[in-house]
C-alpha positions as CSV (number, residue, x, y, z in Angstrom):
1,M,24.8,-30.5,75.3
2,E,28.2,-28.9,74.9
3,H,29.0,-31.5,72.3
4,F,25.8,-30.7,70.4
5,F,26.8,-27.0,70.1
6,I,30.2,-27.9,68.9
7,V,28.7,-30.2,66.2
8,M,26.2,-27.5,65.1
9,L,29.0,-24.9,64.8
10,M,31.1,-27.2,62.7
11,V,28.2,-28.0,60.4
12,G,27.4,-24.3,60.0
13,F,31.0,-23.5,59.3
14,S,31.1,-26.3,56.7
15,F,27.9,-25.0,55.1
16,Y,29.2,-21.4,54.9
17,S,32.5,-22.6,53.5
18,S,30.8,-24.6,50.8
19,A,28.2,-22.0,50.0
20,T,30.5,-19.0,49.7
21,P,32.4,-20.2,46.6
22,M,29.0,-20.9,44.9
23,V,27.9,-17.4,45.6
24,N,31.2,-16.0,44.3
25,M,30.9,-18.2,41.2
26,E,27.4,-16.8,40.4
27,E,28.7,-13.3,40.9
28,D,31.6,-14.0,38.6
29,K,29.3,-15.4,35.9
30,V,27.1,-12.2,36.1
31,V,30.2,-10.0,35.8
32,E,31.5,-12.1,32.9
33,K,28.1,-11.9,31.1
34,N,27.9,-8.1,31.6
35,T,31.5,-7.7,30.3
36,Q,30.7,-9.8,27.3
37,Q,27.6,-7.8,26.5
38,Q,29.5,-4.6,26.8
39,S,32.2,-5.9,24.5
40,E,29.6,-7.0,22.0
41,I,27.9,-3.5,22.1
42,A,31.4,-1.9,21.7
43,V,32.0,-4.0,18.6
44,V,28.6,-3.0,17.1
45,L,29.2,0.7,17.9
46,A,32.6,0.5,16.3
47,K,31.1,-0.8,13.1
48,L,28.5,2.1,12.9
49,P,29.3,5.2,10.8
50,K,30.9,8.1,12.6
51,I,28.7,11.2,12.6
52,S,30.3,14.6,13.0
53,G,29.9,18.1,11.8
54,Y,30.3,21.8,12.6
55,L,28.5,25.1,12.5
56,Q,30.2,28.4,11.6
57,T,28.2,31.5,12.5
58,G,28.8,35.1,13.5
59,W,28.8,38.7,12.2
60,N,29.9,40.2,8.9
61,Y,30.3,43.9,8.2
62,S,31.4,45.2,4.8
63,T,31.5,48.4,2.8
64,A,31.7,46.6,-0.6
65,G,28.9,47.3,-3.0
66,E,25.9,48.7,-1.1
67,G,27.5,47.5,2.1
68,T,26.2,45.0,4.7
69,S,26.0,44.5,8.4
70,S,24.5,41.1,9.2
71,F,24.6,38.1,11.5
72,Q,25.4,35.1,9.3
73,A,25.0,31.3,9.5
74,K,27.9,30.9,7.2
75,R,28.2,27.1,7.2
76,L,26.5,24.1,8.7
77,R,28.0,20.8,7.7
78,L,27.1,17.2,8.5
79,L,29.7,14.4,7.9
80,V,29.2,10.7,7.9
81,D,32.3,8.5,7.8
82,G,32.0,4.7,7.7
83,T,33.9,1.5,7.0
84,V,32.5,-1.1,4.6
85,T,35.5,-3.4,4.9
86,P,38.9,-3.0,6.6
87,N,40.2,-1.4,3.3
88,L,37.1,0.3,2.0
89,A,35.7,3.5,3.6
90,F,33.1,6.0,2.5
91,R,32.3,9.6,3.3
92,L,29.1,11.7,2.9
93,Q,29.1,15.4,3.6
94,I,26.0,17.6,3.4
95,E,26.0,21.4,3.8
96,A,23.1,23.6,4.9
97,F,23.1,27.4,4.6
98,N,24.6,26.9,1.1
99,G,24.7,30.2,-0.7
100,I,25.7,29.0,-4.2
101,P,24.0,31.2,-6.8
102,G,21.4,29.1,-8.6
103,S,20.8,26.8,-5.7
104,L,18.8,29.3,-3.6
105,T,15.1,28.8,-2.9
106,P,12.7,31.1,-4.9
107,N,12.6,33.6,-2.0
108,G,16.4,33.7,-1.8
109,Q,17.0,31.4,1.2
110,K,20.0,29.1,1.4
111,N,19.4,25.4,1.1
112,L,21.0,21.9,1.3
113,Q,23.8,20.7,-1.0
114,V,25.6,17.4,-1.2
115,M,29.3,18.2,-1.0
116,D,31.0,14.8,-0.8
117,A,29.7,11.3,-1.6
118,F,32.7,9.0,-2.3
119,A,34.3,5.7,-1.4
120,T,38.0,5.1,-1.0
121,Y,39.7,1.7,-1.3
122,T,43.2,1.5,0.2
123,F,45.4,-1.1,-1.4
124,S,48.4,0.3,0.5
125,P,49.4,3.8,1.8
126,A,51.2,4.2,-1.6
127,F,48.1,3.4,-3.7
128,K,44.4,4.3,-3.0
129,V,41.4,4.6,-5.3
130,R,38.6,7.0,-4.8
131,A,35.3,7.2,-6.7
132,G,32.2,9.4,-6.4
133,Q,31.9,13.1,-5.8
134,Y,35.0,14.4,-4.1
135,Y,37.1,17.6,-3.7
136,L,39.6,18.1,-6.5
137,P,43.3,18.1,-5.6
138,L,44.0,21.6,-6.9
139,G,46.1,23.7,-4.5
140,Y,46.3,23.5,-0.7
141,E,43.1,25.3,0.3
142,N,40.7,23.1,-1.7
143,Y,42.3,19.8,-0.9
144,D,44.5,19.9,2.2
145,I,42.4,22.3,4.2
146,S,38.7,22.6,5.1
147,P,36.6,25.5,6.5
148,A,37.0,23.8,9.9
149,T,40.8,24.0,9.7
150,L,41.2,27.2,7.6
151,E,43.2,29.9,9.5
152,T,41.0,32.7,8.2
153,V,37.2,33.0,7.9
154,D,37.2,32.9,4.1
155,F,39.4,31.2,1.5
156,S,41.5,33.1,-1.0
157,N,40.2,33.9,-4.5
158,I,42.6,31.2,-5.9
159,V,40.0,28.8,-4.5
160,Y,36.8,30.8,-5.1
161,R,37.6,31.9,-8.7
162,M,40.0,29.2,-10.0
163,V,39.2,26.0,-8.3
164,C,35.6,26.2,-7.2
165,R,34.2,27.2,-10.5
166,N,33.6,25.9,-14.0
167,P,33.4,29.1,-16.1
168,Y,32.0,27.4,-19.2
169,E,29.3,25.4,-17.5
170,Y,28.3,28.1,-15.0
171,N,30.1,31.0,-13.3
172,F,29.6,30.6,-9.5
173,V,31.2,28.7,-6.7
174,D,30.8,25.0,-6.5
175,Y,33.3,24.3,-3.7
176,G,35.7,22.5,-6.0
177,R,33.7,19.2,-6.2
178,D,33.3,17.0,-9.2
179,L,32.2,13.4,-10.1
180,G,34.9,11.0,-11.1
181,V,37.6,8.6,-10.0
182,M,41.0,9.4,-8.5
183,I,44.2,7.5,-7.6
184,M,46.5,8.8,-4.8
185,G,49.1,7.7,-2.4
186,D,52.0,8.6,0.0
187,L,55.5,7.5,-0.7
188,F,58.9,7.4,1.0
189,P,57.9,7.4,4.7
190,S,60.3,9.2,7.0
191,E,61.3,8.1,10.5
192,K,59.8,11.4,11.7
193,D,56.2,10.4,11.0
194,F,55.7,12.0,7.6
195,N,56.0,11.0,3.9
196,H,58.4,12.7,1.6
197,L,56.1,12.5,-1.5
198,S,52.4,12.4,-2.1
199,Y,50.6,12.3,-5.5
200,D,47.0,12.6,-6.7
201,L,45.6,12.0,-10.2
202,S,41.9,12.7,-10.9
203,L,39.6,12.0,-13.9
204,S,36.2,13.8,-13.6
205,N,33.3,15.2,-15.5
206,G,34.2,18.9,-15.4
207,S,30.6,19.7,-14.9
208,L,28.2,20.6,-12.1
209,P,28.3,18.4,-9.0
210,M,25.6,15.7,-8.9
211,K,25.1,16.2,-12.7
212,D,26.0,14.1,-15.7
213,D,28.7,15.3,-18.1
214,P,27.2,17.3,-21.0
215,N,30.1,16.3,-23.3
216,K,32.4,13.3,-23.8
217,S,35.5,15.0,-22.6
218,K,36.8,14.6,-19.0
219,D,38.8,16.9,-16.7
220,V,42.3,15.7,-15.6
221,V,43.8,17.1,-12.4
222,A,47.3,16.1,-11.2
223,A,49.1,17.1,-8.1
224,I,52.4,16.3,-6.4
225,T,53.5,17.3,-2.9
226,V,57.2,17.1,-1.8
227,R,58.2,17.3,1.9
228,P,62.0,17.6,2.3
229,I,61.6,18.2,6.1
230,K,58.9,17.6,8.6
231,Y,57.1,21.0,8.7
232,F,57.8,22.1,5.2
233,N,56.4,21.1,1.8
234,V,55.9,22.4,-1.8
235,K,53.0,21.5,-4.0
236,A,52.3,21.7,-7.8
237,S,48.9,21.0,-9.3
238,H,47.5,21.3,-12.8
239,G,44.0,20.9,-14.2
240,W,43.1,20.5,-17.8
241,G,39.5,20.3,-19.1
242,E,37.2,20.9,-22.0
243,Y,33.8,22.5,-21.2
244,T,30.5,23.1,-22.8
245,Y,29.8,26.8,-23.5
246,T,26.5,28.4,-24.4
247,D,26.6,31.9,-25.8
248,G,24.0,34.7,-25.3
249,E,22.1,33.5,-28.4
250,G,21.8,29.9,-27.1
251,K,24.4,28.4,-29.4
252,R,26.3,25.6,-27.7
253,S,30.0,24.8,-28.2
254,L,30.9,21.4,-26.6
255,Y,34.7,21.4,-26.4
256,N,36.4,24.5,-25.1
257,T,39.8,24.2,-23.4
258,M,40.6,25.7,-20.0
259,N,43.8,25.2,-17.9
260,R,44.4,25.8,-14.2
261,T,47.8,25.7,-12.5
262,I,48.6,26.3,-8.8
263,L,52.0,26.3,-7.2
264,G,52.5,26.7,-3.5
265,A,54.8,26.3,-0.4
266,W,53.8,25.7,3.2
267,Y,55.7,25.8,6.5
268,N,53.8,25.0,9.7
269,D,55.5,24.5,13.0
270,P,52.6,23.7,15.5
271,N,54.6,25.6,18.2
272,G,56.1,28.3,16.1
273,V,56.2,30.0,12.7
274,F,53.4,29.5,10.2
275,L,53.9,30.5,6.5
276,R,52.0,29.6,3.3
277,A,51.9,31.1,-0.2
278,E,50.3,30.1,-3.5
279,Y,50.3,31.4,-7.0
280,G,47.8,30.3,-9.6
281,F,46.6,31.1,-13.1
282,L,43.6,30.2,-15.2
283,K,43.5,30.4,-19.0
284,G,40.7,29.7,-21.4
285,E,40.5,29.1,-25.1
286,N,40.8,32.3,-27.3
287,G,41.5,34.4,-24.2
288,M,38.0,34.1,-22.9
289,F,39.4,33.5,-19.4
290,D,42.8,34.9,-18.3
291,E,43.2,35.2,-14.6
292,R,46.1,35.4,-12.1
293,G,46.0,35.0,-8.3
294,F,48.5,35.1,-5.4
295,Y,48.4,35.1,-1.6
296,A,50.9,34.9,1.2
297,L,49.9,34.1,4.8
298,A,52.1,34.5,7.9
299,G,51.4,33.8,11.5
300,Y,52.8,32.3,14.7
301,N,51.3,29.4,16.6
302,L,51.1,30.2,20.3
303,Q,50.2,27.8,23.1
304,T,48.7,29.8,26.0
305,K,47.1,28.7,29.2
306,Y,43.7,29.7,27.7
307,G,44.2,27.7,24.5
308,K,45.8,27.9,21.1
309,L,46.3,31.3,19.5
310,L,47.3,32.1,15.9
311,P,47.8,35.8,15.1
312,L,48.2,36.3,11.4
313,I,48.4,38.6,8.4
314,R,47.6,37.9,4.7
315,Y,48.2,39.7,1.5
316,D,46.4,38.5,-1.7
317,R,46.1,39.9,-5.2
318,Y,43.9,38.9,-8.1
319,E,43.8,39.9,-11.8
320,D,41.0,39.2,-14.3
321,K,42.6,40.3,-17.5
322,A,39.5,39.3,-19.6
323,N,37.3,41.5,-17.4
324,D,39.7,44.1,-16.0
325,M,37.0,46.5,-14.9
326,T,35.4,44.2,-12.3
327,A,35.8,43.9,-8.6
328,N,37.9,40.8,-9.2
329,N,40.9,43.1,-9.8
330,Y,42.2,44.0,-6.4
331,D,45.0,43.9,-3.8
332,R,43.8,43.0,-0.3
333,I,45.4,43.0,3.2
334,L,44.0,40.9,6.1
335,A,44.9,41.1,9.8
336,G,43.3,38.9,12.5
337,F,43.6,35.9,14.8
338,T,42.3,32.5,15.3
339,F,41.7,31.5,19.0
340,Q,41.0,27.9,20.0
341,P,40.1,27.6,23.7
342,A,38.9,24.0,23.3
343,P,39.4,21.3,20.6
344,N,35.8,21.7,19.3
345,L,35.6,25.5,19.5
346,K,37.3,28.1,17.3
347,I,36.9,31.9,17.3
348,Q,38.1,34.1,14.5
349,L,38.3,37.8,14.0
350,N,39.4,39.1,10.6
351,Y,39.8,42.7,9.3
352,Q,40.3,43.2,5.6
353,H,41.0,46.2,3.4
354,G,40.8,45.8,-0.3
355,F,41.8,48.3,-2.9
356,Y,40.8,48.0,-6.6
357,S,43.0,48.4,-9.7
358,A,42.8,51.7,-11.5
359,K,40.4,50.5,-14.2
360,A,38.2,48.7,-11.7
361,S,38.1,51.8,-9.4
362,Q,37.0,53.9,-12.3
363,A,34.3,51.5,-13.4
364,L,33.0,50.8,-9.9
365,G,33.2,54.4,-8.7
366,R,35.2,53.6,-5.5
367,D,38.8,52.8,-4.6
368,G,38.2,49.8,-2.3
369,Y,36.3,48.5,0.7
370,D,36.7,47.4,4.3
371,Q,35.4,44.2,5.9
372,V,35.2,42.9,9.5
373,Q,34.2,39.3,10.3
374,L,33.7,37.8,13.7
375,M,32.9,34.1,13.6
376,G,32.7,31.1,15.9
377,L,33.1,27.6,14.7
378,F,31.5,24.8,16.8
379,R,32.3,21.2,16.1
380,F,30.5,18.0,17.3
C-alpha cells in the first residue's frame, strides 16, 4: 500500500511538471497575440491624421467708436495634420467665429472659413515645396506666429492692414492667406539645434482665398531669415503684386501694382528677455495706397511654480498717408501679461491706450481710445 501511494505521488508530480509548461506556453501565446494586436492598432493610429485645435474666448471693453463691452468668442480653430507618405504632409485648418467683413451671415453672425488647405513635400530640410492655400511669409506675425502662440491678444496693424488684406480686390482682413505654390528651406545647421538661414519664395494669385485669380498676374513674396546666434534672428520680406481694381462707377482696371516690405528683428530667451520689432510699408500705384507701420514689443519670460508668465509692453504706430483723417493714423501703447499655467491653457490680460494723429482727431472728434481685453485660450 505504501508503494502504491509513492507511485501515485510520482505520477501526479510528473503530470504537474509536464502540464505546467503547456499552461505557461498558452499564456505566453495569449500575451504575444495581445501585444501584436496592440502594436497593429498603434500602427493604424499613427497613420491617422492628427486632430487639434483651440478656442479663444473672453471679454472685450473699448471706448473706440460708439464703445463696446462684450463677451467674445474670438477664435475657434480646428486643425487636421496628416502624412500621405514619409515625405508628403498636408494641413487643413478651419475657423469658426470668423468676423471677416463680407463673410458674415445675413443677420450679422460669424461663420466658417477655410484658413489653410495645403500639402508640403520635403525633399530635404534645405528644400521643401508647398501647394494649396497657405499663409504668406510676410513678416513674423503672419508666418512664424499664430494666434495660439502670439504674446498679445491681437496682432499689430502691420499684419491686419499690410499682410492680411488685398486693397484692390477688397479692403478687409483675410488672415494673410492665398492660393499658390511656395518653395522654402533651412540652411547651415548649427551645433546648437538651430539653422543659420531660412528662405521662402511664394507665387500666388493675389486674390481672395478660395477664389480664382481675376487677372493673369501673380503675387511674388520672398523672405529670408538670418540667425547669427541661437535666440536672435533678423528677417526681411517683400511682396509684389498686380491687382484688379473696380472704381465707384464699375470700371475695372486689371493690373495695378502694390508693394509690401517688412523688416524685423527678434530676440527670445525662453528663460529671460523677450524683444521683437518690425517696420513695414505698403505702396500702391499712383499713390492710391501709402502706409507705414511699426511696433516694438518687450517682455521677460518667467518660470514660476504656478506656470509660465510673460509680462510685456508694446508700442505701435501706424500712418495711412492716402487717408490721413481715419482711425488708422495713431500711436498706441499696450501693457499686459500672458500666463500659461498648463501647456494647453493660456490667459491674457491686455490694456491699450491709443491716441490719434492731429488730422484724425479733428475728423473723428476725439483724441483716442482705451481698450481692455481678458482672454483665455484653450487647446486640445
